[in-house]
C-alpha positions in Angstrom: 9.1 135.6 107.5 11.8 135.0 110.1 14.5 133.2 108.5 16.7 132.9 111.9 18.6 129.4 112.7 19.8 128.7 115.9 23.9 128.0 116.0 23.4 124.7 115.5 21.2 124.3 113.2 23.1 127.0 111.5 26.1 124.6 111.7 24.4 121.5 110.7 23.3 123.4 107.7 26.3 125.0 106.3 29.3 123.3 107.5 30.3 119.4 107.2 29.8 119.2 111.0 26.8 117.0 112.6 24.8 117.4 115.3 23.6 114.7 117.6 21.5 114.5 120.6 23.0 113.2 123.4 20.3 111.2 124.5 17.1 109.0 123.4 14.7 111.3 125.6 12.3 112.0 123.1 11.7 115.4 123.7 15.1 116.3 124.0 15.7 114.4 120.5 12.7 116.0 119.1 14.5 119.3 120.1 17.3 118.4 118.5 15.9 117.5 115.3 14.3 120.6 115.4 17.5 122.3 115.4 19.5 120.2 113.0 20.3 117.2 114.9 20.9 113.5 113.0 21.8 111.2 115.1 21.1 110.3 118.7 23.1 108.3 121.2 22.1 106.0 124.4 23.8 104.1 126.9 22.5 102.7 130.7 23.5 105.6 132.6 21.3 107.8 129.8 18.3 105.1 130.1 18.4 105.7 133.9 18.5 109.6 133.6 15.5 109.4 131.1 13.7 107.2 133.7 14.3 109.5 136.3 13.1 112.7 134.2 10.1 110.8 132.5 9.4 107.4 134.7 5.8 108.0 134.6 6.0 107.6 130.8 7.8 104.3 131.3 6.8 102.9 134.4 3.7 100.9 132.4 5.7 99.8 129.7 8.6 97.8 132.6 5.5 96.4 134.0 4.2 95.0 130.5 7.4 94.2 130.2 7.7 91.8 133.3 4.5 90.4 132.3 5.8 89.5 128.5 8.8 88.0 130.1 7.7 85.5 133.3 10.8 84.0 133.4 13.3 87.0 132.8 15.6 88.4 134.9 16.3 92.0 136.3 18.8 92.2 133.2 16.2 90.6 131.0 13.8 93.4 131.8 16.5 96.1 131.5 17.7 95.1 127.9 14.3 94.9 126.7 13.3 98.1 128.2 16.5 99.6 126.5 15.2 98.0 123.4 12.1 99.9 123.8 13.7 103.1 124.4 15.5 103.0 121.2 12.9 101.4 118.9 10.9 104.3 119.9 14.1 107.4 119.7 15.3 105.7 116.5 12.2 106.1 114.7 12.2 109.6 114.7 15.1 109.3 113.1 14.2 106.8 110.0 13.1 109.8 107.7 17.1 111.0 107.8 18.4 107.3 107.7 16.2 106.9 104.4 17.0 110.1 103.0 20.6 109.8 103.3 21.2 106.2 102.2 22.0 105.2 105.6 24.6 107.6 106.2 22.6 109.7 109.0 19.5 109.6 111.0 21.1 106.7 113.0 20.8 105.8 116.8 23.6 104.9 118.5 23.2 101.6 121.5 25.6 100.6 123.4 26.9 96.8 124.4 27.0 96.0 128.3 30.0 97.6 129.7 30.3 94.6 131.6 31.8 92.7 128.2 34.8 95.2 128.2 36.7 92.2 128.0 35.1 89.9 125.7 34.7 90.6 122.3 32.6 87.7 121.2 30.0 89.0 124.0 30.0 92.7 122.5 29.5 90.9 118.7 26.6 88.9 119.9 24.7 92.0 121.7 25.9 93.7 118.4 24.2 91.0 115.9 21.0 91.3 118.6 20.8 95.4 118.4 20.7 94.8 114.5 17.5 92.7 114.7 15.8 95.9 116.6 16.1 98.9 114.6 17.9 99.2 111.2 19.1 102.8 111.5 21.8 101.5 114.1 25.5 102.3 114.9 27.0 100.3 117.8 28.7 101.3 121.0 31.8 99.3 121.6 34.6 100.7 124.3 38.0 101.0 123.0 39.6 98.3 125.0 41.7 95.9 124.1 39.1 93.3 123.5 36.9 96.4 122.2 38.9 96.9 119.6 38.9 93.5 118.3 35.2 93.6 118.7 34.9 96.7 116.2 36.6 94.8 113.8 34.6 91.7 113.7 31.2 93.6 113.5 32.4 95.9 111.0 33.1 92.8 109.4 29.5 91.7 109.8 27.9 94.8 108.3 27.3 96.7 111.6 28.1 100.1 111.9 30.3 101.0 114.9 30.1 104.2 117.2 33.5 103.0 119.1 33.4 104.7 122.9 34.6 104.7 125.7 37.9 106.6 124.1 40.0 109.1 125.2 43.4 109.4 123.1 44.7 109.7 119.6 45.9 106.2 120.5 42.5 104.6 120.7 41.5 106.6 118.1 44.4 105.1 115.5 43.2 101.8 116.7 39.8 102.0 116.0 40.2 103.7 112.0 42.7 100.7 111.5 40.1 98.1 112.8 37.5 99.5 110.9 39.5 99.5 107.8 40.7 95.6 108.4 36.9 95.1 109.1 35.7 96.8 105.7 38.2 95.1 103.9 37.3 92.1 104.7 33.6 92.5 104.0 34.7 94.0 100.6 36.9 91.2 99.8 33.9 88.4 100.3 32.0 90.7 97.7 29.5 92.8 100.5 28.3 96.2 99.8 30.1 99.0 102.3 28.4 101.8 100.7 25.5 102.4 103.5 27.7 102.0 106.4 28.5 104.6 108.6 31.3 104.1 111.5 31.7 107.0 113.9 34.8 106.8 116.6 34.3 108.8 119.6 36.6 111.2 121.7 35.3 111.8 125.1 37.1 115.3 125.0 35.6 116.2 128.5 36.3 113.5 129.8 39.8 113.8 128.9 39.9 117.2 130.2 39.0 115.6 133.3 41.2 112.9 133.9 44.2 115.4 133.1 42.5 117.7 135.6 42.5 114.4 138.3 45.8 114.0 137.7 46.7 117.5 138.1 45.3 116.8 141.6 46.6 113.8 142.6 50.2 114.6 141.7 50.1 118.6 143.2 50.8 119.7 139.4 50.7 123.3 138.9 49.9 124.6 135.7 48.0 127.6 133.8 44.0 126.5 135.4 42.7 127.4 131.7 44.8 125.1 129.6 43.4 122.4 131.4 40.0 123.2 129.4 42.1 122.5 126.3 43.4 118.9 126.6 40.4 116.8 124.9 40.6 119.9 122.2 44.1 119.4 121.2 43.5 115.3 121.2 40.2 115.5 119.0 42.3 118.3 116.5 45.2 116.1 116.7 43.2 113.1 115.5 41.0 114.5 113.1 44.2 115.8 111.1 45.9 112.4 111.4 42.7 110.9 110.3 42.6 113.2 106.9 46.0 112.1 106.1 45.4 108.5 106.3 41.9 108.7 104.6 39.9 106.2 107.1 36.4 105.6 106.1 35.5 106.3 109.9 34.5 109.8 111.7 35.6 111.0 114.5 32.9 112.1 117.1 33.4 114.3 120.0 31.3 113.8 123.1 31.3 114.4 127.1 30.4 118.5 126.8 32.7 120.4 129.6 32.7 123.9 127.8 31.9 125.9 124.8 35.4 124.9 123.6 34.3 121.2 122.5 31.5 122.5 120.4 32.9 125.8 119.2 36.3 124.2 117.9 35.1 121.1 116.2 32.8 123.9 113.8 33.5 123.3 110.0 35.1 119.5 110.7 33.8 116.7 108.9 32.8 115.0 112.3 29.6 114.3 114.2 29.4 116.5 117.6 26.8 114.5 119.9 25.4 117.0 122.5 23.9 116.9 125.8 20.1 118.4 125.4 21.5 121.1 128.8 24.5 122.4 126.4 22.8 122.2 123.2 20.3 124.8 124.4 23.2 126.7 125.7 24.8 126.7 122.6 21.7 128.0 120.9 21.3 130.7 123.2 24.7 131.9 123.4 26.4 134.4 121.1 29.4 132.2 119.7 29.8 132.6 116.3 29.3 129.5 113.9 32.9 129.8 112.2 35.4 127.1 110.8 37.8 126.7 113.5 38.6 122.6 113.6 41.5 123.5 111.5 42.8 125.8 113.6 45.8 124.7 115.5 45.8 124.9 119.7 48.1 127.5 120.8 51.3 125.6 121.0 52.4 126.4 123.8 49.6 125.1 125.7 50.5 121.5 124.0 54.1 121.9 125.4 53.3 122.5 128.7 50.6 120.1 128.9 53.3 117.4 127.4 55.6 118.6 129.6 53.8 118.0 132.8 51.7 115.6 132.4 52.5 112.2 131.6 48.6 111.1 130.8 48.3 114.1 128.4 51.2 112.5 126.4 49.8 108.6 126.6 46.7 111.1 125.0 48.2 113.1 122.8 51.2 111.3 121.1 50.6 108.9 118.1 52.4 105.8 120.4 51.6 107.1 123.5 49.9 104.0 124.4 49.7 100.6 122.9 46.3 98.5 122.3 47.5 96.7 125.6 47.8 99.6 127.6 44.4 100.8 126.9 42.6 99.7 129.8 44.9 100.6 132.2 44.4 104.4 131.4 42.8 106.2 133.6 39.9 108.0 131.9 38.6 104.4 130.6 39.0 102.8 133.8 36.8 105.7 135.7 34.6 105.6 132.8 33.9 101.9 132.9 33.1 102.1 136.2 30.4 104.8 135.9 29.0 103.0 133.0 29.1 99.8 134.9 27.3 101.8 138.1 24.9 103.0 135.5 23.7 99.8 134.5 23.3 98.5 137.8 21.4 101.4 138.6 19.0 100.3 136.0 18.7 96.7 137.1 17.6 98.3 140.9 15.4 100.2 139.4 14.0 97.2 137.5 14.1 95.2 140.5 12.1 97.7 142.5 9.1 97.1 140.4 9.7 93.4 139.9 10.3 92.2 143.4 8.6 95.9 145.3 10.0 96.6 148.9 7.4 95.4 151.3 9.3 97.8 154.1 7.8 100.8 152.2 
C-alpha cells in the first residue's frame, strides 16, 4: 500500500503548522480535508465566487430563502445564504472540532465590511454567527473600531479571526486586544481553554500594496525583493508573538507565491490556502521543511525599509498607531474590495428577487 502524503498533508502531520481551506465551497473543502486541512474560511467575496462556480447547486436554496422570508430585503437573504453556506461547510469540520476540544475544526465567518467603523454592530453580528454554527471563528477587520470589537467579542466567549490586517502593528494590537478580552473573561470566572483566536496577516496583499507604492512613486528596487515584504512582516510578527506569549495564533492569507506557504512551515501558525494554490503546492517539488525561524535576508529588509515608508509602517513595531490603521493603503484597498464583493452578492440576490423584465 502506498504511504505517499501530499506536501500539505505531510506539513499538517509532521509540523505544528495548520492548513485551512480558504473557501466554504464543499468540493474545495473536501479536497482540503483529504489533504490535512483542519479549518476553513469564508467572506462575501468567497460566497460570490462559490455562487459563480456552483450557481445551480445554490439557486434553489436562494429561492427557498426568499420564500421563507417574505418581508426580507436582499440584505436579509444575502446573510441568510451566508448562514446556509456556513452551516453546510462547518458540518464537514465538526469531527475535527470535537476531536480537538475546539482548538481546530473551525469555520471563519466574516462580519459585514460595512461595519468597519462600528464595533457594536460587529459584536452583535458575531453573536448571531455563534447561533448559526458552534465551530466558529468570527472575522473582524483590524481597523480602530475592529480592535475594540475584537476585545469585546473575545470577552463574550467568541473566538475571533482578525482580518483586513497586513502589518506588525496590527498583529500586535490584535494580540493585546485578545489578551484583554481573555483576562476579563477569566476574571468573571469563565473558562477560555477551548477558545482558539487567530490573527491574520494578509501577506500577499502586503506585497501587493508595496508594489502599488513602487509604481505610484516610481521607486526602483530589485523586483524579487517585492515578493518578500509580506514574508518579512509575518516572520517579524511571529517572533514578537512568541516573545510576548500571546494566546492568539498568527494566520497567513492571500497567496501570491510559494514563499507564502514554504517560508512559514514549522511555525505554530495557520496557513489559509486557496484551493488552486493548494493544488499547486501539492504538485510541487518544494520540500516540506521547517523554515519559519529562518530570517529573511537582512539586505532585503534593509532596502525595503530604506525605500518604502509603507513597508516601515508594516514592519516596524511602532510603524503605525491604532488610529492610523484605517488609512493604511492595503486596508483601504481590501475594505473596498470586500464591500464591493458584498454589493455583488446583493446584486445576485436581487436578480432572483426582482428578475430583470428586459431579459
